[in-house]
C-alpha positions as CSV (number, residue, x, y, z in Angstrom):
1,M,21.5,28.0,6.4
2,A,18.8,25.7,7.9
3,M,16.2,27.1,5.6
4,R,18.6,26.3,2.5
5,I,19.1,22.6,3.6
6,F,15.7,22.3,4.3
7,S,14.8,23.3,0.7
8,I,17.5,21.0,-0.9
9,L,15.9,18.2,1.1
10,T,12.4,19.1,0.1
11,I,13.5,19.3,-3.6
12,G,15.3,16.0,-3.2
13,F,12.0,14.3,-1.8
14,I,10.1,15.9,-4.7
15,M,12.4,14.4,-7.2
16,I,12.4,11.0,-5.4
17,I,8.5,10.9,-5.5
18,L,8.4,12.0,-9.2
19,V,11.0,9.3,-10.0
20,G,9.0,6.6,-8.0
21,C,5.7,7.4,-9.7
22,S,7.1,6.3,-13.1
23,A,6.4,2.6,-12.3
24,P,3.6,1.0,-10.5
25,M,4.4,0.7,-6.8
26,T,3.0,-1.7,-4.4
27,T,0.9,-0.5,-1.4
28,R,4.2,-1.0,0.9
29,E,6.1,1.3,-1.2
30,Q,3.4,3.9,-1.3
31,G,3.1,3.9,2.6
32,G,7.0,4.0,2.8
33,L,7.0,7.0,0.4
34,I,4.3,8.9,2.0
35,G,5.6,8.1,5.6
36,A,9.2,9.4,4.5
37,G,7.6,12.5,3.1
38,L,5.5,13.1,6.3
39,G,8.3,12.2,8.7
40,A,10.9,14.4,7.0
41,G,8.2,17.3,6.9
42,T,7.3,16.9,10.6
43,G,11.0,16.1,11.5
44,A,11.7,19.4,10.0
45,I,9.0,21.4,11.6
46,I,9.9,20.0,15.0
47,G,13.6,20.6,14.3
48,S,12.9,24.3,13.3
49,T,11.7,25.1,16.5
50,V,15.1,24.4,18.0
51,G,17.2,25.4,15.2
52,H,17.8,22.3,13.7
53,A,15.3,21.8,10.8
54,A,17.7,19.7,8.6
55,A,18.6,17.2,11.5
56,G,14.9,16.9,12.3
57,A,14.1,16.0,8.7
58,L,17.0,13.5,8.5
59,I,15.9,11.8,11.7
60,G,12.0,12.0,10.6
61,G,12.6,10.8,7.1
62,P,13.6,7.5,8.0
63,V,11.4,6.9,11.0
64,G,8.4,8.0,8.8
65,L,9.7,5.3,6.0
66,I,9.7,2.6,8.4
67,A,6.3,3.5,9.9
68,G,4.8,4.1,6.4
69,A,6.3,0.8,5.1
70,L,4.8,-1.3,7.9
71,I,1.4,0.3,7.4
72,G,1.7,-0.6,4.0
73,D,2.7,-3.9,4.5
74,Q,-0.4,-4.7,6.6
75,L,-2.6,-3.0,4.3
76,M,-1.1,-5.4,1.5
77,G,-1.8,-8.3,3.6
78,Q,-5.2,-7.1,3.8
79,E,-5.6,-6.7,0.2
80,Q,-4.3,-10.4,-0.2
81,R,-6.6,-11.8,2.0
82,Q,-9.7,-10.0,0.3
83,Q,-8.6,-11.4,-3.1
84,D,-8.0,-14.8,-1.7
85,Q,-11.6,-14.7,-0.2
86,Q,-13.1,-13.5,-3.5
87,Q,-11.3,-16.0,-5.5
88,Q,-12.8,-18.8,-3.1
89,V,-16.2,-17.2,-3.5
90,Q,-15.9,-17.4,-7.2
91,Q,-14.7,-21.1,-7.0
92,N,-17.8,-22.0,-4.7
93,Q,-20.0,-20.5,-7.2
94,A,-18.6,-22.4,-10.1
95,E,-19.0,-25.8,-8.2
96,L,-22.5,-24.6,-7.3
97,D,-23.3,-24.0,-10.9
98,R,-21.9,-27.5,-11.8
99,L,-23.7,-29.4,-9.4
100,R,-27.0,-27.6,-10.5
101,K,-26.2,-28.6,-14.0
102,E,-25.7,-32.3,-12.8
103,N,-28.7,-32.4,-10.9
104,E,-30.9,-30.9,-13.8
105,R,-29.1,-33.7,-15.9
106,L,-29.9,-36.4,-13.6
107,K,-33.8,-35.3,-13.3
108,Q,-33.9,-35.4,-17.1
109,Q,-32.5,-39.0,-17.2
110,K,-35.0,-40.1,-14.5
111,G,-37.9,-38.6,-16.3
112,E,-36.7,-40.5,-19.7
113,W,-37.2,-43.9,-17.9
């Protein structure tokens, strides 16, 4: 009986994963999905040792979802900070190029006098 429930839960998680992959997911969503799968699997394994695989999966899934989403959120924050830093570097480079051109223009004007 427990194995049948576990099989149904596994098929359900696989279907959720396949449906979720049809659209681009954020890092937070990917982390949550991976965490839910790992949590449910781990919970089922631990639960099966005491004869309650389905209960273990039902408990482990949400716990894994929350943990995975939190980790994904942290990774998203890091990605955003890296993008912000890259944008700042590009802005600084553009300003440096502008100042070099202005400097060259002023040198040419000075030479004409």
